[in-house]
Structure formats: structure tokens, C-alpha cells
N, C-alpha and C positions, 0 to 999 in steps of 0.2 A: 214408364222409364226403370220399374226395377228391373223388366227383360232385359232391356236394352244395358246398363247395368252389370247384369250378370253376366253377359255376352263379353262387353270390353274386357274388366275383370277375370274372366276365364282365357281369353283371349291371349290375354297379357300373361298371366300365369303359366300358361298351358305352351309357352314357349320351349322346348328345348333346349338348354343351356342358360336359361336367363338367371337361374338363381342355384347359390349353390344347396342349399337345399330345400325340403316345405314344410319345415313346420313352420305355425306363429312366432313372432318375434321371442328369441329367446332372453330378450330384455324386459320382457313385460312384467315381471314382477319387481324389476327395478323402476319402472316407471310407473309416476305418481299417476291416480285415475282422474284427479283433478289438480288445477293448480289453485292458488290462492282466492283468484277470481271465478274458481266453480267451472271452467270450461272444460274439456276432457281433451287430454293428450290420449291419441287411442291408437294402442300396437295396430301394426299391421304386415310389415313382415320383417323379417332379420334386420341387424342393423350393418348399412353398408350394401345390402342384397342388389340395392340398385346402385351398382359400385362409381362413384367418382372418380374424374381423369384430372390426378396429377400431373401427369407429363403428356399432355396432349399433342398432336404431329401435326403438322397442316398441310396444305397443299395448294398450288394456283388456282387463279378459275380456268386456266384451260386445262386442267385436271380432272372438271369438276363436272363433267358428261351424266356422271349419274343423278345429278340436281338437276330439277327440273326451273324453270325462272320463275313459277307460280307459286312452289315451295317457300314456307319460313324461316327467316332465319334470323338473330337474334346478332345486330351487329355493332360493332363499339370501334373507337377510335380515337387514340391518345397519341399526340407527338409524331401523327404521320404514320402510324403501325394502326392499319386497319383490320378487324378479323374481322369473319363471320363464322356465328355457328348455330347450324343449322338445328331447325326442331325434329328433324327426323334420326337424327345420333341426341340429342339434350332428351327424348322422349323416354331412352333409356339409359340415361346416365345423370341428369337434374343438375350435379356440381361438376364445376369445371374449376379449378385452383390456380393460377397465371399471373404472368407479369406480362403485360402487354404496355408497349410507349417510355418502359420502365417504372410503371405502377403497376403492384402488386394489388391481385383483384379478383374476385368471388362470381363468377357467370353462373348463375341460379335458374332454373327453370323448373315449378311444377307445372303440369299439364293437366292437373285437378283443377288449375285456380287461373290454366292458359297465362302464368306470372314471369313473365320473362325479364331478370332482375338483375343491377347489375351491382354489384359493393367493394369499395373501399375494404381491403382485408386490414390497416391497419388501426389499430384501435390501442389507446392509452401506450402508445410506445411500443408495442410488437407487432408483430405479424401473424394472425390467426390462418389454420388451414381449418376447411370444413367435410367432412364428412355428412352422410344420411342417416340421422336416427334410425328410419323406417315406418316411422309413427305420425300422425297428423293433427294439427289443431287446426280448427275451423278450415276442414277439408282441406288443408295447405301439408306441403310438406313440413317437417321440422331439422332445421338443419343441427348439428355439433359443430362445437371447434374442439382441436385436439388437445390444445395448449392447456385448457380448464373443461372442459365437458360439459359447459353450458348449453343449455337447446337454445336455439335461433328458432321463431317465426318467420317464416320467406319475405311475405310478403311487409311485412311489418318493418324488419330486418331488425327487430327487437330480439332481445333474451327473455326470455321467458320461464327458464326453471335452470338455477345453479350460478357461481358464483359470479358470474357476469350477469343475474335475472336487474334486468329493466336498460340497458345498456343499450343503443341503436349503432348498427352500422352509418358509415354516410354511403346516402344512395348518389352514383355515378349515372350522368348521361350514357344512352343507347336505346339503340332502335329495333323492336319489335317489326322487321318489314317482306319483303320478296325478294330472295336470291337476286330476281331480276333487277331490281330498283336499287339492291344494295351497291352488287355488282355498278351498276352505270355511273352510280355517286361514286364508289371508291373505286375503279379500274384496278391498281395494282393492291386489294385488300387480299388477306390469308383466307384460308376457309381449311374449317377443323376436319380433320380427315377422319373416314372410316375406318382407319388403322389402327384400332384404338387399346389392342390387343385382349379385346371381349368378342364374344359370338354373342351377336345379337344381328339379330331381323330388319335393320336397319329401311328400306327400302319400305317395308311395314307399318300403319300406324295403327296402335294396338288402342287407339281414343277416339278411332272415326264414329261418327257421328254423337258424340257427346258431348258438342257445342250452342244446341241448340236451345237459343238466349232462353223460353220461357222455363226448360226443364230445373229439376231441384240439382244443387251440389252432389255428388258424390257421396259425400258423409255429413254428418249435422256439423252445422252453423249456431253459433250462440246470440244473430242477431240477425234480423233481415229489414231490407226497408224499401218498399216500393216505388220511390222515385222512378227505377229500371227494369228492367226484367233482369232476373238471376244474373244469366251468361251475355248482359251486351257485353262486349270490349268496349274497356274503357282507356285513355291514357290517361292516368294520376299522376298531378305535383303536389309537392308537400313546400311551401314557400312558408319559412320560420314557422313551424308546426300547426299551418294553415293549409287543411287540405282540398285539393278539389279536381273532380271529377269532368272528363270531356267522353263522352258519347266518342266512338269513330264513325260511326256511321251521319252522325249530322254535321261531321268535318268535309263529307265527302267531297275532295275538290276543291274546299277552298284554303284560304288562309286567314286565320281568324286572330284576331290582337285581344286582346284583355290584360287586367288585372287579378294578382292574388298577392293578399296579403301588402301589395303597394308595388309589386312586381310586375312592371311590364314583360306579357309573357308572347308569345305567337304559336301558333300551331297552325301545321299544314299538313290537311289531309290526302291521301292518294286520291285518284278518279274513282277507281273502284270499293271505296269506301270499307277497305280491311283493315289500315294502318294509319298511322298519323307521327310527325315528329315534332319537338316538343325543344322551343327556344326561350331563352331571357333573348331582352331585347335592354342593350345598355351600351350607352352614350350613343345611340341610333345603330347599333349593329349585331347582329346575332347571333347566341353564345347557347352551342348546346345544352338544352336544361338536364340536369336530375331527373327523370322518369320511371313511373313503374307502367307497364303495358299488360293489364289483370283484364279478370271478369268483374263485373260491378260487384258482386258479393262479395268476394275476396277482397276488395278494397274496401267495400263497405264494415266487412268484418274488421283491418285493420285501422280502418279511420272512422269511426262511426260520426265524428262529427264532420263528414265532408259534406262542402258543396259542392252542386252539382250544374254543371251548364245547360241549358236550357232553350238552345237554338238560336241567341244572339250576344254579342260581345256585350260583358258589363262591364260598367264604369263605379268606380269607388269612390 
């Protein structure tokens, strides 16, 4: 695993033009070694060396010949405005500040956690804009907001340092799936363009081979749980502070009905066992549910009291 991690990290940082300079994080002296929970915030690369996209451009599906049907995208849709964000691009940018369907949203993705998550950027009467601290917490990206400088634990959507410490962003529905499936569901979707204004090797995958289920996270985590392998792919739901994880492989080709904290939910898995969609069932109708697609270790680090789906529908 150490050899694999070295290859991944060397491959990532050795790409010409990837970062403006090569030294360690110049903010390191300003980053606390630990927060009050004694979990290290680890300086890694300079702030915004992994540059967010604040003015993203899009193209039509007909212009997306560079993207294969089995390439993954993070898909979102509000008010008939569907957008797809290829992981081939998010691997290199991780954060997109955008307005979709009239809603100010934060598209976020941490490759070390395979965590594709959509948040509402509205908090307490203002719209936040996010960047990347270049640090890691629980082997996950640490974001910061430009308005207060607070640090945010991405998987939890929770501020862990600064004026907003303890505040949480509202989770929104999203779908981590293949481009082929998303395009079938939303043929009029817009696709994030490679014309980002940055020079990156979007056709390459610097994390190739990292997703072996039993392999360790790239950086330390404060707690682990043996109910699932570290990098088991899961869909996480959080219903009124009750968390539950659904291993994607267990819902392969199935439609699962369940309850989480009294809320009826439905999980629909694809035939390949590589993605799943989550819905709330309200008045007999499906409504896309806010969910988190990530690895088990990352979900558990954010929600250590989580329930786990074990292979059959649960009744409360």
C-alpha cells in the first residue's frame, strides 16, 4: 500500500503546470496541529493549489466525445436545470461554486474519500464562496469560506475551525453515477467543460488503483469501524441527525425500501453495483433525497454513530 500511495502522490505532484510552486503549505504555521477534538489538521499543499472553479463553462452532450459512457460524473438537477460534473475534472479542482436552477450550490469532491457531495451555499442569511485550504482532516479535503475564513470538513459539511465552527451546511440531492446513465436520465443535461482556464491532464487519473476496498486511507483517521471494508463504496443518508450507510454493492440491481428515523426511503442500485440513487417516499411519490456518495471510512469518520444496511429492508 505504501508503494501504491507513493506512486499516486508522485504521479499527482509531478504533473507540469499542476501547481504554481512546489514548497509545502505556506499556511502551515497558521494551521493548528490539532483541533479541540484532538484530530490533526494536516498541511499538505498550498491554499487553492488545487484551484476551485468559480466561473465554470459547460458544453452539450453532443460535444462530449472525450467522455466515455463508463466515466463517472456527479449529477445534479434543480428546476429542470441538470448538470454533470465529470470526476476527470473534479479530481483536479475538487470545488465548484455555482448557481444551478436558481440555487447557489457547492459542488465538492475529494478523491481521497471518493466523496461527491452537493451543498447549499446559503448559511444564516449570506451566500458563502469556498476554496481549498490544501489541508486534510480525517483524510478528507478541508475547505474554507472566503467570507469568514472558517475551515470545513467536507464529508460532514461542518465547520471545524473559525467563526463558524460547529455550523453545518445543508446537504442537497446529487447522484454519483456513470456519464452514460446520467445522460440517459437527463438527455438535455449540461456538462462541465474542460475549458477551465487551467492546464491539467484531465484525461489521466492520478488516483488509479487507490480504490481497493480493504486498503487503508491515504492519511490517518481518528477512528475506524470493521462493519465494512475501509473503502467500501456507500450511499449515506442523514435524516434529522440519524445517519445510515447503504453499501452500493448490496443494492446491485435492486430497489430497496427502508426507513431512517421514521422517514421512508428508497435506494435504487444499478446493475453493475457501482452506483445507487436515494429517494424519500412522500405521499406515495419519490423525491430525490440528500445523500453522500463516499467510502465507508470517510462516512464513519463524519458519523461514527451511523447505522449500516446489512442486506435486507429494515423496519422501524
